C-alpha positions as CSV (number, residue, x, y, z in Angstrom):
1,X,206.7,119.1,145.2
2,X,204.0,121.5,144.0
3,X,203.5,119.3,141.0
4,X,203.0,116.2,143.2
5,X,200.5,118.1,145.3
6,X,198.5,118.9,142.2
7,X,198.7,115.4,140.6
8,X,198.1,113.3,143.7
9,X,194.4,114.4,144.2
10,X,193.7,113.8,140.5
11,X,195.2,110.3,140.7
12,X,193.1,109.6,143.8
13,X,189.9,110.7,142.1
14,X,190.7,108.5,139.1
15,X,190.8,105.5,141.5
16,X,187.4,106.0,143.0
17,X,184.5,103.6,142.3
18,X,182.0,104.5,139.6
19,X,178.6,105.8,140.8
20,X,175.8,103.4,140.1
21,X,172.1,104.4,140.4
22,X,169.5,101.7,140.7
23,X,165.8,102.6,140.3
24,X,163.1,100.1,141.2
25,X,160.1,100.1,138.8
26,X,156.7,99.1,140.1
27,X,155.0,97.5,137.2
28,X,151.8,96.7,139.0
29,X,148.6,98.0,137.6
30,X,146.4,100.6,139.3
31,X,142.6,100.2,139.9
32,X,140.3,103.2,140.3
33,X,136.7,102.8,141.6
34,X,134.2,105.3,140.4
35,X,130.6,105.9,141.7
36,X,130.8,103.6,144.7
37,X,128.2,104.5,147.4
38,X,129.3,105.3,150.9
39,X,130.0,102.2,152.9
40,X,130.6,100.0,149.9
41,X,133.6,97.6,150.1
42,X,136.1,96.6,147.4
43,X,137.0,92.9,147.1
44,X,139.7,91.5,144.9
45,X,139.5,87.7,144.5
46,X,137.3,87.5,147.5
47,X,139.7,89.5,149.8
48,X,138.5,92.7,151.3
49,X,140.6,95.8,150.3
50,X,138.6,98.2,152.4
51,X,136.2,101.0,151.5
52,X,135.7,101.3,147.7
53,X,135.6,105.1,148.2
54,X,139.2,105.0,149.3
55,X,140.2,104.1,145.7
56,X,138.3,106.9,143.9
57,X,141.6,108.3,142.5
58,X,143.7,111.4,143.2
59,X,145.8,109.7,144.7
60,X,143.8,106.8,146.0
61,X,144.2,103.9,143.7
62,X,144.8,100.2,144.4
63,X,148.0,98.6,143.1
64,X,147.1,95.2,141.6
65,X,149.5,92.4,140.6
66,X,149.4,91.3,136.9
67,X,146.9,88.7,136.0
68,X,143.1,88.1,135.9
69,X,141.3,89.0,139.0
70,X,137.6,89.1,140.1
71,X,136.8,92.6,141.3
72,X,133.6,93.0,143.4
73,X,131.9,95.9,145.1
74,X,129.6,95.0,148.0
75,X,127.3,97.1,150.2
76,X,126.6,94.9,153.2
77,X,125.4,91.6,151.8
78,X,124.3,93.1,148.5
79,X,126.6,92.6,145.5
80,X,126.7,95.8,143.5
81,X,129.2,94.8,140.9
82,X,131.3,91.8,139.9
83,X,133.7,91.8,137.0
84,X,136.7,89.7,135.8
85,X,139.4,92.1,134.9
86,X,142.8,91.4,133.3
87,X,145.6,93.6,134.6
88,X,148.7,93.8,132.4
89,X,151.8,95.7,133.4
90,X,151.5,99.2,134.7
91,X,148.2,100.5,133.3
92,X,145.4,102.1,135.2
93,X,141.9,100.5,135.0
94,X,138.7,102.2,136.2
95,X,135.6,100.3,137.4
96,X,132.4,102.3,137.4
97,X,129.5,101.3,139.7
98,X,126.3,102.0,137.7
99,X,124.2,104.8,139.2
100,X,121.1,102.6,139.1
101,X,122.8,100.2,141.5
102,X,123.6,103.0,144.1
103,X,120.0,104.1,144.6
């Protein structure tokens, strides 16, 4: 009987399901905007993403789907920067607004 009490828990543990761990990987690229003046807006493919200053890094970066996108920085009606940028899988890209434009 003592032997059965010892063997039974071992047999039950052997019948348990294996443990499976699934991790989701976010392969979107990250965009960092440097040097944007206060009030400037970030647009991706014509869609507003909000204040460009919110994406200045640590930790504020924008997750961007893979592909070629038009990245624009606008201050009011004034276009400060417009670039076509290719985003691959998972890298971080930085866009720098030239200091001459911010004056």
